[in-house]
N, C-alpha and C positions, 0 to 999 in steps of 0.2 A: 384685437385681431389684426393681422397684416393682410390687407386685401390688395390684389393686383388689378389695376384698371387699365385696359387698353383703350387708346384714343385713336382710332383709324380714320382721322379727318381727311386723309389723303389716300385711303385704301390700305390694303395689307397684302403682303406676300410672305412666303416662308423665310426668305433671307432677312426681310425687314423685321420680322418677329424675333428671330435669333439676335439680330443686332441690338434691338431695343432692350432685350432681356440681359444681354451682356453688358450694355451700358448701364443698366440698372444694378448690376452686381452679380450676375450669374457666374458660375465657375467656368472660366474660359478654358482651363486645362481639361475639364470633364467634357465640355462641348467639343473641343478640338478632337479629343480621343474618339468620341462617338462618331463625328463626321468623317474622320480619317479612316475609320474602319469600314466605311461604305465607299468612299470615292478617293481617298488620299487627303493630303494635308490641305485644309482650307486656308484662304487668305482672310485675315481679320485686321481691319485697319480703320483709322479715324479719318473721316472726310468732312467736307463742308457742303451743306445743302442750304443755299440761300441764307447764309449767316448762322446756321445752326450746326454745331458739331455733333456728328452722329457716327455710329459704328456701321461699317459696311462689311458684309460677309459674302464671300464667293466660294462656291464648292469646287469649281474647275472639273466638272464631270463631263465625260463624253456623252454624245446624244445616243443613248441606248434605251429603247422603250421595252418595258417588261410587262408580263401578265401579273394579275393580282397575286397568284401563288409565288411567283418569282420575287415580287416586291416584299411579300410577307416573310419569305425566307431570308432576304437580305436584312430586314428589320430584326428578325430573330437572331441572326448571326452577328449583329453589330455589337460594339463594345459599350453601348449605352447601359445605364443601370436598368435592372429588370422592370421597375415601375414605368420608366420612360419608354422602354421597348413595348410594353403593353399598351401604353397610351398611343404610341405611334401606330401600333397595329389597329387600334380603334379608329384612328384618323383615316387610315387607308380603307377600312371597311366602310366608313362614312362616305368617302369619295366613291367607292365602288357601288354603293347603293344608289348614289346620285347618277352615276354613269348608266346603270341598268334602267333607271327610271326614264332616261332619255333615249337610249339606244336599244333597250330590250335585254333579256337574259343573255349572259355570256359576253357582255360588252367588254372591250379591251381598254386598258389604260393607254394614253398617248403622252401628252406633255406631263401629266401628273404621275406617270409611271417611269419617267426618266430618272437616271441615277441622281441628278442634282436635286430633284424633288424628294427622293428618298433621304438624301443627306440633310436637306432642309427640315423635313419632318422629324427625323431622328434628333437633329441638333436642337430644334425648338423644344421638343418634349424633354430633352436632357436639360436644357437651360431652365425650363419651368420647374423641373424636378429639383434642381440645385437651389432654386429660390424658395421652394416649398411654401407658397402663400397659403393662408387659411381659406381663401376664396378668390375667385376671379370674376370680374365684371367687364363688359365690353360696351363702349358707347356706340352710337349708330355708325355703321360701316359705309364709307363712301364707295360707290360702285363704278362711276364713270359711264360713258355712253358712246355710241357709234358702232363701228364694225372692226373686226380683226380677222386675221387668217390663221387657221390652225390645221391640225391633221385631217379634219373633216371638210376643210374648205373655209369659206368666209362665214363667220358667225356673228351674231349681235352681241354687243357688250351691255351688261355683264354676260359672261359666257353661260350657256345653258347649265353646265355643271355647277357653276357658282350659284346660280339662282336655285337649283334643286337642293344644294347643300344648305343654303340659308333658309329655304322654305321648310326644311326639316329641323330647324333650330328655333330658339327664342330670340335670336339676334334681330335688332332693328337696323334699318338701312336708310341712307339718303342718296339721291342720285349722283351728287358730285357735279362739278362744273367743267370737266375736262373731256375731250373727245378721245379717250383712250381707256384701256382697262386699268382700273385702279385696284380692284380686289381680285386676286387670282383664286381658282378653285382650292389650291393648297392653303392659301391664306384664310379663306372662308372656313375650310374644314378644321384647321388648327384653332381658330377663334371659337368656332362652335363647340369643339371638343373641350377646350379650356374653360369655357364659361360655366360658372356654378351659381352666380348671383345676378339678378337683374340690376342694371345700373341705376334704375329709378328707385330701388330699395336701399341704396347706400346710406342716405341720411347724412348727418354731419360727419366730416372726416378731417384728418390732418395729413398733409403730404410729408412723406418720409424721404422719398427719392424719386428721381425722374430719369428715364432713359430714352434715347432716340436711336431708331434703326433706320439706316439709309436705303432707299431704293436704288436701282441701277441708273435711272435717268437723273439728270440734274437740270431741270427746266428753269429758265430765268424767272425770278420774281415769286416763286412759290416753293416752299421746302418740301421735297419729296421724301418725307420721313413718316415713320410710325412712332407715336409716343406711347410709352408705358409709364405708369405712375404707381408707386407703392404707397398705399394709404394706411393710416391707423384708423380702424373702424371699430364700432361696438359689436359684441358677440351676436346681437340680435339679427344681423343681416344674413346669417347662414341659412338660407332657404329662400322661399318666396312668399307672396301674400295672396290670399284668396278671400272671396266672400262666401259666407255660408248662408244658404237660403233654406228656410224651414216653413212647413205648414202642416196642420193637422186636418185630416179628412176622415169622414165616417160614412160616406155615401158613394164610395167609388169601388167598382168591382176589381177583382184580381187581374182580369184581362186589361182593364183600363189602366191600372197601375203599371203593368208590364209594358204596355204600349207607351205610356208617358215616360217611363225610365229610358226606353230606347230613343224616343224623340229628344230627350234632354241630352243624352250622350252624343247624338248626331249634331246637336246645336252647340257643342263645345264644352259641356260640363266635364270636369275632371273626374267626378264620381257622383253616383246617385244611390241612395238607399231608402227603403221603406220598412219601418220598424213597427210591428203590431203594438198598439197601446190601448189602454182602457180610458175612455174619455168621460165627460160629464154624464150623469144619469146612467152610468154603467154601460154606455154604448161602446162597442168595439170599433176601433179605427186604426189608422196608420199615421205615423210621423214620417213625412217625406222630407229628406234632407239632401240638399244639392251642394256640392263643392264647385264653386264657379270662379274662373278667372275674372278679375274685376271688369275687363272690357266686354265680357259676355253676360253680365248680370241682368241688364235690362232685357235682353233677348230671352234669357232663360225664365225670368219672371213672367214674361208674356206667354211662354209655353205652359208653365205651371197653371196660370190663371185660365187659359183656354182649355186645357185638357182635363184639369181636376175640378174646375168650377169653384175653386176656393175664393173666399172674399178677403182673405188677409194672408200675406206672406211676410214672414220675419226675415230681415236681412242683417246679418252680423258682418259689417264691412271690414275689409283689410285685416283679416286674421293672419298672423304669422304662421307659416307652415314649414317645418323642417323637412328638407327634401334630400333623399339619398341620390347619389349619382347613379344614373341608369343608362344601360346600353342594350342594343339588340345584337345577338350573336346567331347567325344562321348555322344550323346543324344539319348535316346530311346523314340519313339513316336508311337502312334497308329493312322493311317490314313486310313479312309474308312474300318475300321475293321481289318486292318493288321498291324503288328508291324514291325517297321524298326529302326535300329540304324544308325544314320548319324553323322559324325564328324562336329563339329563347330569350326571354326578357331577364336581364341581370341587374341586380342591385350591388353597388360597390361602396366600400368604405376603407379608407387607408390603403388604396391600391390593391385591395383584395375583393373578390366576389363573395358577398355574404348571403345572397339568395338568388335563385333562378327558377324560371317556370316556362314551360312550353306555351307559345302563343295559342290561345284558345281557338280562334276561328280557323287557323291553319290545321291544328290538330284535329278539330271536329270534322273538317272537310276530308282529311285523310281517313278518319274512322268511318265516315259515311261511304267513302270510295271503296274501302276494303270490307265493309260490313262487319267491323269488329268494335269492341268497346273503346270508348274514348280513353279510359284509364290505361289501356294497353299501349296506345299510341303515345300518350303523354309520358308513361313510364319508360318506354324505349328511348324517346328523344332526350328526356332528362338524364337517363343513365349514360347516354353517349356524351351529353354535355358535361356531366360530372367527370367522366374519364378525361375529356379534353382539358378541362380546367385544372384538374390535378396534375396532368402532364405539363401544363404551362406554369404550374406553381402559383396560380392566382386564386385558388379556392381556399377560403378560410377552413381550417381543419375542423 
């Protein structure tokens, strides 16, 4: 496998990501065409950053802030390849969810909605598409510290949007040792969207190529660059690793099982199941199985012991799990004359949606609100989602 590893030891921004991928061998003509269709001809040049030769990318965009719909329209109208446009769309939806978590529903883009940010996202997604790695991993992202001034006034570094984006991802961070913003919201959203493999799961690798993308600043004594590395890795890294926890119980009521399953999910389990089994001496019981992130195993074992009273829990450590790319797509529908926006969970493979389902809790709340069956709500939402995905050409036939 060819695995792309980002090393944001000095943070990340959209232009730095493009530059590092171009230096790594991404198709410059394809990237130029994509960025040009958004803001005009970009400048791509080689510069020196504390003795390291790096690629500097500038979009030359006027300061024009846009709404989410305007941004998505510009992405859809760009000359980027269709898979890159779809990835760019998901990046901006990721940013929008972060903005709404901070400012509330209807939040507007500011710096991340400017045309240079649109060009950077489209260019970075096009560069990644042209390289077509089998997987992407990201080392801990340096964030910086202090305060800066933006559209909402003075804000702490890292910016609230950057923190929200990273909190909704599996990326690791480090503070960094500079009194400035090292990782921008755009850089965080791109890395979060690109990542498919945890860096700690890479194992032995061989380095095939290295690229450096330059930031706009050139401070003395420290290279303001983002490094990307193309690695030769084994096929086994495509996914993540989980622990499997199991125990058999024969003296637990259905209510206690249901409560325990809920507690385990609240405490970080990826999934929980209880399967009826016949135990020794013909006794009926249940096999309780928990899929646990390795860092949550001790906590989940404690919950199982306390709630089930079990004396033994089997742990199958570090089991490889193949994981499909997943996104959340908000879908707005009108049901019984009332408008609702409900998230749809999508599974992706090869740039296409292979499965999708309305988010249960939101659909259930809508069904209760209207006093109608859950299946009616889910059916309406999923039909609207299907029509949207077909129109965008991203649904597997």
